[in-house]
C-alpha positions as CSV (number, residue, x, y, z in Angstrom):
1,M,204.2,190.6,242.1
2,T,204.2,187.2,244.2
3,I,201.7,187.8,247.0
4,T,202.3,185.8,250.5
5,E,199.5,185.3,253.2
6,N,199.8,187.6,256.1
7,K,200.3,185.6,259.5
8,P,197.5,185.6,262.1
9,N,197.7,189.2,263.7
10,S,199.9,190.3,261.9
11,I,200.1,194.4,261.5
12,I,200.5,194.0,257.5
13,G,197.5,194.6,256.1
14,T,195.8,196.3,258.7
15,R,194.1,199.4,258.5
16,L,196.2,201.8,260.8
17,L,195.9,205.7,261.0
18,R,198.6,207.9,259.7
19,R,200.6,209.0,262.0
20,E,201.5,211.9,260.2
21,D,198.0,213.5,260.1
22,P,197.5,214.8,263.6
23,P,200.7,217.2,262.9
24,L,199.5,218.4,259.8
25,L,195.9,218.8,260.9
26,T,196.8,220.8,263.9
27,G,199.3,223.0,262.6
28,E,201.9,221.1,264.5
29,A,203.8,220.1,261.5
30,K,206.6,222.3,260.2
31,F,206.8,223.6,256.6
32,T,210.1,225.2,255.4
33,N,208.4,228.7,255.5
34,D,207.1,228.1,258.9
35,L,210.7,228.0,260.0
36,N,212.2,230.9,262.5
37,I,215.4,231.7,260.7
38,P,217.0,235.3,262.7
39,G,218.3,237.8,260.2
40,A,217.4,235.9,256.9
41,L,217.2,238.1,253.7
42,H,214.2,237.5,251.6
43,L,215.4,236.5,247.8
44,S,212.9,237.7,244.8
45,V,213.6,236.8,241.3
46,L,212.7,239.4,238.5
47,R,211.4,236.8,235.6
48,S,211.0,237.6,231.9
49,P,207.7,238.2,230.8
50,Y,208.6,237.2,227.1
51,A,209.0,233.6,226.1
52,H,212.1,234.5,223.7
53,A,214.1,237.7,223.6
54,N,217.8,239.0,223.9
55,I,218.6,241.0,226.6
56,K,219.5,244.8,225.9
57,S,219.9,245.7,229.0
58,I,219.0,245.6,232.4
59,D,219.1,249.2,235.1
60,V,218.8,247.8,238.6
61,S,219.6,251.4,240.2
62,A,215.8,252.8,241.0
63,A,215.4,249.3,242.7
64,L,218.8,249.5,244.9
65,K,217.2,253.1,246.2
66,I,214.4,251.1,247.7
67,A,214.4,250.7,251.4
68,G,215.5,247.6,252.5
69,V,217.3,246.4,249.6
70,I,220.4,244.8,250.1
71,A,221.7,243.7,246.4
72,I,220.9,243.2,243.4
73,Y,222.3,240.5,241.0
74,T,222.2,240.4,237.1
75,G,222.8,236.5,235.1
76,K,226.5,238.1,234.6
77,D,227.2,239.2,238.0
78,L,226.7,235.5,239.4
79,Q,228.8,233.9,236.5
80,S,231.6,233.1,238.8
81,A,229.1,231.5,241.3
82,W,228.7,228.4,239.5
83,A,231.1,225.8,239.0
84,A,228.8,223.8,236.4
85,P,225.8,224.6,234.5
86,M,222.3,223.3,236.3
87,P,222.4,219.4,236.4
88,C,220.8,217.4,234.2
89,A,221.2,213.7,235.4
90,W,219.7,212.0,232.3
91,P,222.1,212.0,229.3
92,V,220.2,209.5,227.2
93,T,222.1,209.6,224.5
94,T,225.7,210.2,223.5
95,D,224.9,213.1,221.4
96,M,222.3,214.7,223.2
97,K,222.0,218.5,222.8
98,N,222.2,220.1,225.9
99,P,222.4,223.8,226.3
100,P,224.2,225.5,229.4
101,H,221.1,226.7,231.5
102,Y,222.1,229.1,234.6
103,P,220.1,230.0,237.2
104,L,220.2,233.7,236.1
105,A,219.5,234.4,232.3
106,I,223.1,235.8,230.8
107,D,222.0,237.3,227.5
108,K,219.2,235.7,226.6
109,V,215.9,234.5,228.1
110,N,214.1,231.6,226.9
111,Y,210.6,231.1,228.4
112,V,208.3,233.4,230.5
113,G,209.0,233.0,233.8
114,D,212.9,232.5,233.0
115,G,215.2,234.4,235.4
116,V,216.5,237.6,235.0
117,A,217.7,239.1,238.2
118,A,217.8,238.0,242.0
119,I,216.9,240.8,244.4
120,L,218.1,240.5,248.4
121,A,216.3,242.3,251.0
122,I,215.6,242.7,254.4
123,N,211.9,241.6,254.1
124,E,209.9,240.1,251.4
125,T,208.1,243.2,250.9
126,A,211.0,245.0,250.1
127,S,212.3,242.2,247.9
128,R,209.2,242.5,245.8
129,D,208.9,245.6,245.1
130,A,211.9,245.8,243.7
131,L,210.9,243.6,241.4
132,D,208.5,246.8,239.3
133,A,211.6,249.2,239.9
134,I,214.3,247.1,237.9
135,D,214.3,248.2,233.8
136,V,215.0,245.7,231.6
137,Q,215.5,246.0,227.8
138,Y,214.3,243.2,225.5
139,E,214.5,242.5,222.0
140,P,211.5,240.2,221.6
141,L,212.1,237.2,219.2
142,K,209.8,234.9,217.6
143,A,208.7,232.2,220.1
144,V,208.5,228.5,218.9
145,V,205.8,227.4,221.0
146,D,204.3,224.0,218.8
147,L,206.3,221.1,218.8
148,E,206.3,220.4,215.3
149,D,207.1,223.4,214.7
150,A,210.1,222.9,216.8
151,L,211.0,219.5,214.6
152,S,210.8,221.6,211.3
153,D,213.8,224.1,213.1
154,K,212.3,226.6,210.8
155,N,212.9,229.2,213.8
156,I,215.4,227.9,216.4
157,I,216.1,228.6,219.8
158,H,219.6,227.7,221.1
159,K,222.0,228.9,218.0
160,D,225.0,227.8,219.2
161,L,223.2,224.1,219.0
162,G,222.2,224.2,215.2
163,T,218.6,222.6,215.6
164,N,216.1,222.3,218.5
165,K,216.2,218.8,218.5
166,S,217.7,217.5,221.8
167,Y,218.0,214.0,220.8
168,T,216.3,211.2,219.0
169,W,216.0,207.4,220.9
170,P,214.9,204.1,219.1
171,L,214.0,201.2,220.9
172,L,213.5,198.7,217.3
173,V,213.3,194.5,218.4
174,E,212.6,192.8,215.9
175,E,212.6,188.6,215.6
176,T,213.9,189.1,212.1
177,P,215.0,192.0,210.2
178,G,212.1,193.9,208.7
179,C,209.2,192.0,210.5
180,V,207.8,195.5,211.9
181,E,207.3,196.3,208.1
182,E,206.2,192.8,207.0
183,A,203.9,192.5,209.7
184,F,202.1,195.9,208.9
185,K,202.2,195.1,204.8
186,K,200.4,191.8,206.1
187,A,197.9,193.1,208.7
188,K,194.2,192.2,207.8
189,Y,193.8,195.3,210.2
190,K,195.8,198.0,211.0
191,I,195.5,201.7,213.0
192,K,197.3,204.7,213.1
193,E,196.5,207.5,215.3
194,R,197.8,210.7,216.4
195,Y,197.1,212.0,220.1
196,V,198.4,214.7,222.2
197,Q,199.3,214.4,225.6
198,Q,198.7,218.3,226.7
199,R,200.9,220.0,229.3
200,L,200.2,219.9,232.8
201,I,200.8,222.0,235.9
202,P,201.7,220.2,239.0
203,M,200.4,222.1,241.3
204,A,201.2,221.1,244.5
205,M,199.0,222.2,247.7
206,E,202.4,223.9,249.1
207,P,204.7,226.2,246.7
208,R,208.4,225.5,247.1
209,A,209.8,227.2,249.7
210,I,213.7,227.5,250.4
211,A,215.5,228.9,253.4
212,A,220.1,228.5,252.7
213,V,221.7,229.0,256.2
214,P,225.4,229.1,256.2
215,Q,227.6,228.3,259.4
216,P,229.3,231.2,260.7
217,F,232.5,229.7,260.4
218,G,234.2,226.7,257.7
219,G,231.8,226.7,254.8
220,D,229.2,224.8,255.8
221,I,225.4,225.1,254.7
222,T,222.1,223.6,255.8
223,L,219.4,223.9,252.9
224,Y,215.9,223.7,253.9
225,S,213.7,222.7,250.7
226,S,210.5,221.7,250.1
227,T,212.2,218.5,247.9
228,Q,211.3,215.2,247.1
229,I,214.8,214.8,246.9
230,P,217.5,215.8,249.8
231,H,220.2,213.4,249.0
232,I,220.1,214.0,245.3
233,L,220.0,218.0,246.3
234,K,223.0,218.1,248.3
235,V,225.2,216.2,245.5
236,M,224.1,218.0,242.7
237,S,224.4,221.4,244.4
238,A,227.7,220.6,246.1
239,L,228.7,220.1,242.3
240,T,227.0,223.1,241.0
241,L,228.5,225.8,243.3
242,G,231.9,223.7,243.6
243,I,232.3,223.4,246.9
244,P,232.8,219.8,248.8
245,E,229.6,217.7,249.3
246,Q,230.7,216.8,252.5
247,Q,229.6,220.9,253.5
248,V,226.2,220.6,252.4
249,R,223.3,219.1,254.7
250,V,220.0,219.5,252.8
251,V,216.8,218.9,255.2
252,A,213.1,218.7,253.9
253,P,210.8,219.6,256.3
254,S,207.4,218.8,255.8
255,V,206.5,218.9,252.4
256,G,203.1,219.4,251.2
257,G,202.7,217.2,247.4
258,G,205.2,217.1,244.8
259,F,203.5,215.3,242.0
260,G,207.2,214.8,240.6
261,S,207.6,218.5,240.6
262,K,210.2,218.6,243.4
263,L,212.1,216.6,242.0
264,D,214.3,218.6,240.6
265,V,217.7,221.3,241.5
266,Y,215.7,224.8,240.9
267,A,217.4,228.0,240.2
268,E,216.2,229.6,243.5
269,E,217.6,226.5,245.5
270,L,221.3,227.9,244.0
271,L,220.5,231.5,244.2
272,C,219.4,231.0,247.8
273,M,222.7,228.8,248.4
274,A,224.9,230.8,246.6
275,L,224.0,234.2,248.4
276,A,224.1,233.0,251.5
277,R,227.7,232.4,251.3
278,K,228.3,235.7,249.6
279,H,227.0,237.5,252.6
280,N,227.3,234.9,255.3
281,T,223.8,235.4,256.1
282,P,220.6,233.2,255.8
283,V,218.4,233.7,252.7
284,R,215.0,232.3,251.9
285,W,212.7,232.6,249.2
286,V,208.8,231.5,249.0
287,E,207.2,230.9,245.5
288,E,204.1,232.8,244.7
289,R,201.3,230.6,243.2
290,T,202.1,232.8,239.6
291,E,205.7,231.3,240.2
292,N,204.4,227.8,240.9
293,T,203.0,227.8,237.6
294,Q,205.7,229.6,235.7
295,A,208.7,228.7,237.0
296,T,208.1,225.0,238.2
297,I,208.7,222.2,236.1
298,Q,205.3,221.1,234.1
299,G,204.3,218.0,232.9
300,R,203.3,215.4,230.1
301,G,203.7,217.4,226.6
302,Q,204.2,215.2,224.2
303,I,202.9,214.2,220.6
304,Q,202.1,210.4,220.0
305,H,201.5,208.8,216.9
306,V,200.6,205.3,217.2
307,E,200.2,202.4,215.1
308,L,198.8,198.6,215.2
309,A,198.7,195.7,213.2
310,A,196.3,192.8,213.5
311,D,195.5,189.9,211.8
312,E,192.1,188.5,210.9
313,N,191.3,187.5,214.5
314,G,192.3,190.8,215.9
315,K,195.8,189.3,217.6
316,I,198.1,192.4,217.6
317,T,201.1,191.6,215.2
318,A,203.1,194.4,215.7
319,V,203.5,198.0,217.1
320,R,205.0,201.0,215.7
321,V,205.3,204.7,218.0
322,R,206.8,208.2,217.3
323,I,206.7,210.5,220.1
324,I,207.8,214.1,219.6
325,G,208.6,214.9,223.2
326,D,208.5,218.4,224.6
327,M,211.5,219.4,226.4
328,G,210.5,223.3,227.3
329,A,213.0,225.9,227.1
330,Y,215.9,224.0,228.8
331,L,216.7,220.2,230.3
332,Q,216.1,220.2,234.0
333,L,217.4,217.1,235.9
334,V,215.7,214.0,234.6
335,T,213.6,215.9,231.7
336,P,215.1,213.7,229.0
337,G,214.2,210.3,230.1
338,V,210.6,210.8,230.6
339,P,209.4,210.3,227.4
340,I,211.6,207.4,226.7
341,L,210.4,205.5,230.5
342,G,207.0,204.9,228.3
343,A,209.1,202.9,225.8
344,F,208.9,199.5,227.1
345,L,204.9,199.7,228.0
346,Y,203.5,200.9,224.3
347,A,202.7,197.1,224.0
348,G,200.6,197.2,227.4
349,V,199.3,194.6,228.9
350,Y,199.5,192.5,225.4
351,D,201.2,189.5,224.3
352,I,203.2,191.3,221.4
353,P,205.4,189.5,219.4
354,K,209.5,190.8,218.9
355,A,207.8,193.3,216.1
356,Y,208.4,196.8,217.7
357,D,209.7,200.2,216.6
358,F,209.6,202.8,219.0
359,S,211.6,206.1,218.3
360,C,211.3,209.5,220.4
361,T,212.2,212.9,219.1
362,S,212.4,215.7,222.0
363,V,212.7,218.9,221.0
364,F,212.7,222.5,222.8
365,T,210.6,224.9,222.7
366,N,209.9,228.6,224.4
367,L,207.8,227.0,227.1
368,T,209.1,226.5,231.0
369,P,210.6,223.3,231.3
370,T,209.0,219.9,231.4
371,D,210.2,216.8,233.8
372,A,208.7,214.1,235.8
373,Y,205.1,214.1,236.2
374,R,202.7,211.6,238.3
375,G,203.8,208.7,236.7
376,A,206.6,210.7,234.2
377,G,205.9,208.9,231.0
378,R,204.1,205.5,232.1
379,P,200.5,206.7,232.1
380,E,201.3,208.5,228.5
381,A,202.4,205.3,227.2
382,T,199.0,203.4,228.5
383,Y,196.8,206.1,227.3
384,A,198.1,205.6,223.9
385,I,198.2,202.0,224.1
386,E,194.5,201.6,225.3
387,M,193.4,204.3,222.9
388,G,194.9,202.1,220.2
389,I,193.2,199.0,221.1
390,E,189.9,201.1,221.1
391,A,190.9,202.2,217.6
392,L,191.5,198.9,216.0
393,A,187.9,197.8,218.0
394,R,186.3,200.2,215.8
395,E,188.3,199.2,212.7
396,M,187.4,195.6,213.5
397,K,183.5,196.7,214.5
398,I,183.8,194.2,217.6
399,D,183.9,195.2,221.2
400,S,186.6,196.4,222.7
401,F,186.7,194.3,225.7
402,E,186.4,191.9,223.5
403,L,189.8,192.5,221.4
404,R,191.6,193.0,224.5
405,K,190.9,189.2,225.7
406,R,192.4,188.4,222.5
407,N,195.6,189.8,223.3
408,Y,195.9,189.9,226.8
409,I,199.2,188.2,228.0
410,K,197.8,184.9,230.0
411,K,197.8,184.0,233.8
412,E,199.7,180.5,233.0
413,Q,202.3,182.8,230.5
414,F,204.2,184.1,233.8
415,P,206.5,184.9,234.2
416,Y,206.8,186.7,231.0
417,T,209.5,188.2,229.3
418,A,208.1,190.8,227.2
419,F,210.0,192.0,223.7
420,S,212.0,194.6,225.6
421,G,213.7,191.6,227.4
422,L,212.0,193.1,230.9
423,T,210.2,189.9,233.1
424,Y,207.0,190.5,234.2
425,D,207.1,188.4,237.4
426,S,203.1,187.9,237.6
427,G,199.9,188.8,236.7
428,D,196.2,187.7,235.8
429,H,194.4,190.6,233.5
430,L,191.6,188.9,232.7
431,L,190.6,187.9,236.0
432,A,191.2,192.2,236.6
433,A,188.9,192.8,233.5
434,E,186.6,190.4,234.1
435,K,186.0,192.0,237.7
436,A,186.0,195.4,236.9
437,A,183.5,194.2,233.6
438,K,181.3,192.8,236.5
439,M,181.5,195.8,239.3
440,T,180.5,198.2,236.4
441,D,177.6,195.7,235.3
442,L,179.0,196.1,231.6
443,A,176.2,193.6,229.7
444,G,174.0,196.1,231.1
445,V,175.7,199.4,230.3
446,R,175.9,198.1,227.0
447,A,172.3,197.1,226.4
448,Q,171.1,201.0,228.3
449,Q,173.3,202.5,225.3
450,K,171.5,201.1,222.8
451,K,168.3,202.5,224.1
452,Q,170.1,205.6,225.1
453,N,171.9,206.5,222.4
454,V,170.0,206.9,219.5
455,P,169.2,209.7,216.6
456,G,168.6,213.2,218.0
457,A,169.2,212.0,221.8
458,T,171.1,214.8,223.6
459,K,172.4,212.9,227.0
460,L,174.7,210.3,225.7
461,L,176.0,207.1,227.5
462,G,180.0,206.3,227.3
463,V,182.0,203.6,229.1
464,G,185.3,203.3,228.8
465,M,188.0,201.1,230.2
466,S,191.7,200.9,230.4
467,S,193.7,198.0,230.9
468,Y,197.7,198.5,232.9
469,F,200.9,197.6,233.5
470,E,202.9,200.1,235.8
471,M,206.8,200.1,235.7
472,C,207.2,200.7,239.3
473,G,210.3,200.3,241.7
474,L,212.7,202.4,239.9
475,A,214.8,200.4,239.1
476,P,217.3,197.9,239.0
477,S,220.6,200.1,238.7
478,R,222.2,198.1,236.0
479,V,218.8,198.6,234.0
480,L,219.3,202.4,234.8
481,A,223.0,202.3,234.0
482,S,221.9,201.0,230.3
483,L,219.1,203.9,229.5
484,N,222.4,206.3,230.6
485,Y,220.6,207.6,234.1
486,S,223.3,209.1,235.9
487,A,222.8,207.7,239.6
488,G,221.9,204.0,240.6
489,G,218.3,202.7,241.8
490,W,219.1,201.4,245.0
491,E,218.0,202.6,248.7
492,A,219.2,202.7,251.8
493,A,218.1,201.7,255.8
494,T,219.2,201.7,259.0
495,V,217.2,199.9,261.9
496,R,218.4,200.2,265.3
497,V,217.1,198.7,268.1
498,L,217.9,200.7,271.3
499,P,218.4,200.0,275.1
500,T,214.9,200.8,276.2
501,N,213.5,198.3,273.0
502,K,212.3,201.3,271.0
503,V,213.1,201.2,267.3
504,Q,214.7,203.9,264.9
505,V,214.4,203.4,261.3
506,I,216.6,205.5,259.6
507,T,215.5,205.7,255.5
508,G,217.3,207.3,252.2
509,T,213.5,207.5,251.4
510,S,211.8,211.4,251.7
511,P,208.0,211.3,251.9
512,H,206.0,214.4,251.3
513,G,202.3,212.8,251.8
514,Q,202.6,209.2,251.0
515,G,202.4,208.0,254.5
516,H,206.0,206.7,254.8
517,E,206.2,207.0,258.5
518,T,202.9,204.9,259.2
519,S,204.0,202.4,256.5
520,W,207.9,202.1,257.6
521,A,206.9,201.7,261.2
522,M,204.3,199.2,260.5
523,I,207.4,196.6,258.5
524,A,209.6,196.9,261.0
525,A,207.0,196.5,263.7
526,E,206.2,193.1,261.9
527,K,209.5,191.9,261.7
528,L,210.6,192.8,265.5
529,G,207.5,191.8,267.1
530,V,207.1,195.5,268.3
531,A,204.0,197.7,268.4
532,P,204.1,200.2,265.7
533,E,204.2,203.3,268.0
534,D,207.2,202.2,269.4
535,V,209.3,202.4,265.8
536,D,210.2,206.2,265.5
537,V,211.0,206.9,261.3
538,L,213.9,209.3,261.0
539,H,214.3,210.9,257.1
540,S,214.7,213.7,255.3
541,D,217.9,214.8,256.8
542,T,221.3,214.2,255.0
543,A,223.4,214.7,258.7
544,I,220.7,212.0,260.2
545,S,220.3,209.6,257.1
546,A,223.5,210.1,255.1
547,L,222.8,207.5,252.2
548,G,219.7,207.6,249.9
549,L,218.1,208.2,246.6
550,D,214.9,209.6,247.9
551,T,211.0,209.5,246.6
552,Y,209.9,209.1,243.1
553,G,209.1,206.5,240.6
554,S,207.1,204.5,242.4
555,R,210.1,203.4,244.2
556,S,209.4,204.0,248.3
557,L,207.7,200.6,249.2
558,P,209.3,198.2,246.5
559,V,213.1,199.6,247.3
560,G,213.4,201.8,250.3
561,G,210.6,199.2,252.0
562,V,212.3,196.4,251.1
563,A,215.7,197.6,252.7
564,I,214.1,198.0,255.7
565,A,212.7,194.6,255.9
566,L,216.1,193.5,255.0
567,A,218.0,195.4,257.7
568,C,215.5,194.1,260.4
569,D,216.4,190.3,259.2
570,K,219.9,191.8,259.7
571,V,219.3,192.8,263.1
572,I,217.2,189.3,264.1
573,E,220.4,187.2,263.0
574,K,222.9,189.4,265.1
575,A,220.3,189.1,267.9
576,K,219.9,185.1,267.2
577,L,224.0,184.9,268.2
578,I,223.5,186.9,270.8
579,A,220.0,184.9,272.3
580,A,222.0,181.5,271.2
581,H,224.9,182.4,273.5
582,Q,223.0,183.6,276.7
583,L,220.9,180.7,275.9
584,E,223.7,178.2,276.0
585,C,221.8,176.9,272.7
586,A,222.7,176.4,269.0
587,A,221.5,179.7,267.2
588,E,219.8,177.1,264.8
589,D,217.6,175.7,267.7
590,L,216.2,179.1,268.1
591,Q,212.8,180.5,266.8
592,F,211.9,184.3,266.7
593,V,208.2,184.6,267.1
594,N,206.4,188.1,268.2
595,G,209.7,189.7,269.6
596,T,210.7,186.5,271.8
597,F,213.9,184.4,270.8
598,S,213.1,180.4,272.0
599,V,214.3,177.2,271.9
600,K,212.5,175.2,269.6
601,G,210.2,172.5,272.1
602,S,211.8,174.1,275.1
603,P,209.6,177.4,275.2
604,D,210.4,177.9,278.7
605,R,214.2,178.8,277.4
606,A,213.4,182.3,275.9
607,L,214.9,185.8,275.6
608,P,212.7,188.7,274.7
609,L,214.2,191.4,272.0
610,A,214.2,194.0,274.8
611,A,216.4,191.9,276.7
612,I,218.7,191.3,273.9
613,A,219.2,194.7,272.9
614,F,220.1,196.0,276.4
615,G,222.5,193.3,276.9
616,A,223.9,194.4,273.4
617,F,224.0,197.7,275.1
618,T,225.4,196.9,277.9
619,A,228.1,194.5,275.9
620,H,228.7,192.4,279.5
621,N,227.9,189.1,278.0
622,L,228.1,189.0,274.2
623,P,229.8,185.8,272.4
624,D,233.5,186.2,271.0
625,G,233.6,189.0,267.8
626,C,230.0,190.1,268.5
627,E,230.3,194.3,268.1
628,P,228.0,196.2,271.0
629,N,224.7,197.7,269.8
630,L,221.9,195.8,267.8
631,E,221.7,197.7,264.8
632,A,222.4,197.0,261.1
633,Q,222.6,199.1,257.5
634,V,221.1,197.7,254.1
635,S,221.6,199.1,250.9
636,Y,219.5,197.0,248.5
637,D,219.3,197.2,245.0
638,P,216.5,195.3,243.3
639,P,216.2,193.0,240.9
640,N,213.7,193.6,238.9
641,F,211.1,196.2,238.7
642,S,207.7,196.0,240.4
643,W,204.8,195.3,237.9
644,P,201.4,196.0,239.4
645,F,198.5,195.8,237.2
646,G,194.5,196.3,236.7
647,T,191.7,197.1,234.9
648,H,189.6,200.7,235.2
649,M,186.1,200.9,234.0
650,C,183.8,204.5,233.9
651,V,181.0,205.2,232.9
652,V,179.9,208.6,231.9
653,E,176.8,210.7,230.4
654,V,177.4,213.6,228.2
655,D,175.5,216.4,227.2
656,T,175.9,216.9,223.3
657,E,174.3,220.5,223.4
658,T,177.2,221.6,226.3
659,G,179.5,219.3,226.2
660,A,179.4,218.6,230.2
661,V,180.4,215.2,230.9
662,K,179.1,213.4,233.9
663,I,180.6,210.9,236.1
664,L,177.8,207.9,236.6
665,K,180.1,205.3,237.7
666,Y,184.5,204.5,238.1
667,I,185.3,201.4,239.2
668,A,189.0,200.6,239.4
669,V,190.3,197.2,240.1
670,D,194.4,197.6,240.9
671,D,196.6,194.4,241.6
672,C,199.4,195.9,243.8
673,G,200.6,193.2,245.8
674,N,201.1,193.1,249.2
675,Q,199.2,196.2,251.2
676,I,201.4,197.4,254.2
677,N,198.1,199.0,254.9
678,P,195.0,199.2,252.9
679,L,193.4,202.5,254.2
680,I,197.0,204.4,252.7
681,V,196.5,202.3,249.5
682,E,193.0,203.7,249.3
683,G,193.6,207.1,249.4
684,Q,196.7,207.0,246.8
685,V,194.5,205.4,244.6
686,H,191.2,207.9,245.3
687,G,194.0,210.9,244.3
688,G,195.6,209.3,241.8
689,V,191.7,208.6,240.1
690,V,190.8,212.2,240.5
691,Q,194.2,213.0,239.5
692,G,193.2,211.1,235.7
693,I,190.1,212.8,235.7
694,A,191.2,215.9,235.9
695,Q,193.7,215.6,232.9
696,A,191.4,213.9,230.8
697,L,188.5,216.6,231.2
698,F,189.8,219.8,232.9
699,E,193.3,220.5,233.0
700,E,195.9,222.2,230.4
701,A,199.1,224.4,230.4
702,V,197.6,226.5,228.1
703,Y,199.8,228.7,225.9
704,D,199.1,231.4,223.1
705,S,201.2,231.9,220.2
706,D,203.7,234.3,221.6
707,G,204.5,231.9,224.7
708,N,202.6,233.3,226.8
709,L,200.8,231.3,230.0
710,K,197.0,232.1,229.7
711,S,196.2,229.8,232.6
712,S,198.8,230.8,235.2
713,N,196.7,231.2,238.2
714,L,193.9,229.0,240.1
715,A,191.5,231.9,239.2
716,E,192.5,231.1,235.1
C-alpha cells in the first residue's frame, strides 16, 4: 500500500488512548442484556440433543402448566411466520445446494443444538424451567461427522438434495492449456501434503443477546442485538419476516467481541421479532455459554490438499490445491464463501506463474453450521502455502528461509498482477522477512538448534516462520459480484460540522472492539483541523446511520475510514466556496491549514472553520446556489483490496516426554500502511497473535462420532 509521511503535529499516527475504554471499564457502557425493557417476555429455545434425528412428536402440555409460561411454539406452529427461509447471501455457484433452513426445526434435526421449540415466559427462570418439561420423541439417525465420509455420500443428510455436496468451485489459471500438469511432470522437486483446519469456537466475551421491541401501532419493530451487521440484519430480517424494511430498526449497543460469529442472521433474532409482533410485547433472549458453543456458528473446518512443483533451483512452477469445506448442517449468511475467499491467497507472497489449479468442494455435516471466523478463509490459505513451503524445503534439504527468498515477489515487481488478475499495489517481503530474522536472531537460533537437538535430548528447540499477504478491505463491489456475493462492498459516511464547530461523524461501520470511535474521530480531526475530542462518532443504529454495510472482512478502515476522509474533503470544498464568498476572493486562492481558510500570501485575510459553520447555519451570507449547513455524505466503493503483508517468526522449546510447548520468542513484522493510532494497531496484533497461538496449540471444537460436542463449555 502507498505510504505517505504524516505532516508535522499530525494527529494521525499518535498514540491516543481509546475513548471507548472508560465506559467499558467503569460499567457505564450498556450491552443488550443491560437494557431495561419493561414488560419484556423471555425466550428460551429447546435444542436437540441429537446430531441427526427425525422428530416423532412434541408434547408441551406439562411445560405450559409451569407458572409464568405464556406460550410454547414448535417449528410447525410458526411455519406461517416466515416469508422465506433463513438467508444465505453468498450463492457461490448457480447450482449450489442450499436446503431450506427455518428458525425452528420442523420434522428433523440436523445438529446438536438445532432449535426444536420456543418458550415464552414472564421471566428467564420460568422459560428455562419449561425446557425440561417438554417431551420430544426422536428417531435417531446415523450422524455424518467426518468430511471425507460426507463427501462419499454414503449417508445423506438432506434427502431432498440427493447428496451431501453443496457445491464445487474451481479456479484454474493456466498460461497455456495443460501447463499445470506439465509443470508437475517436469518438476525436479514436488510435494503433496494434507492439512486439517480444525473447527474452532469463536467464544466472544459477550454471548449473543437480543431484544425485540414492537411499537404499539403501525407494525414497526426495533431489534436490539449484539450483532456486527445492523444494516444487513435489518434488510435480511425484513425479507425473512415479509415486512417492509422501513418498519425495522436495528440497534447494536455495546458489543463484546465477535470475531465473525456475530456476522450472521440468527434464528433467535427472527424468533424474537416474530413473537414480539405476534404478542405485541417485547421479547428478549440471552445466550448461555453452552448455547454459544452449540448454536452460534463455528469457524474453520477444512481439509486441505496442497501440491507444489519446483525446478532445480527451488523456483515454484505450479500450485495445485484441493479443499473440502465443512458447511455444517445448514448454510448461514456467508458460509459458502468462506473457503473460496482463500483461493486467491494459496500462492502466498510468491512469484507464481500462471499455473494454478484450485478447487473447493463443500459438504454438509451433522455439526453446527460454520461461517466467518477471524480472517475467514484467508489465514487457512496462508497456513497451507507456508506449510507447503516448509515441506518443499525439507524435500530439497535447504533452509526454508532460503527457499522463500528465492520465490518472494521482488520489491521492484510492484505493482504486481497476480495469476488471479488481482493487483498487489506494494510490498517488500524480503525486507520484512530479513527484519524478522534479525529480531529473532535466526542465525543464532539455528546454531543453538545444532547444539541442542541431539539424539536423546528431551528439550528440542524449534523455529518457525510465516510470510503472508492479507486480502483486506472487502471489497470492490464488482469483484464481489464476480463471486456471486449478494451485497456490495461500499461503505457510507456523513460528516457534519455543527454551528458550535463540533463535528458529527455518522458511519455505516459497526464496531465491537476495534476502536472505531477513537480512530474515526482522529481522521475527521486531522482533516478538519479540530480536536479529536470535538468529534462525535455515531454508529450502529439504522435510524441514525441509514446507510452502511457494517464491520467484517477487515474492511472498516480501508473502506469506512476512507469514506469519512472523503466526506471531510467534500465539507472542506463547500466551506471553501463560502469562505471565498465572504473573503471576496477566488476559491483557488484559498488554503486550508489547521482549521482555517486564508488567502495565499495574505494570512490576515482568514476565516476559521467555526465561523464558516456558524454562517452556513444562519445562512445570512451564502453564495448563490449554496445550501445552508455544512455537511457531506459519501458512499465509497474501493477500487481494489488493500494488501497488508509481513513475516512472523516463533522460537519454541518442545518437551518430547510431555509434548509441552514453551514459546521462547515471538516476532511479528507487519506492514499495514498508515497507522491511524499505533496503540490500537499494536493491541490488534497482540490479540491476533494470541488467537493464532491458541489455534495452533490448544483450541478445537471436539466432536465424537455421534456428533456430540465434547468441548461445549469452558470447563471442558
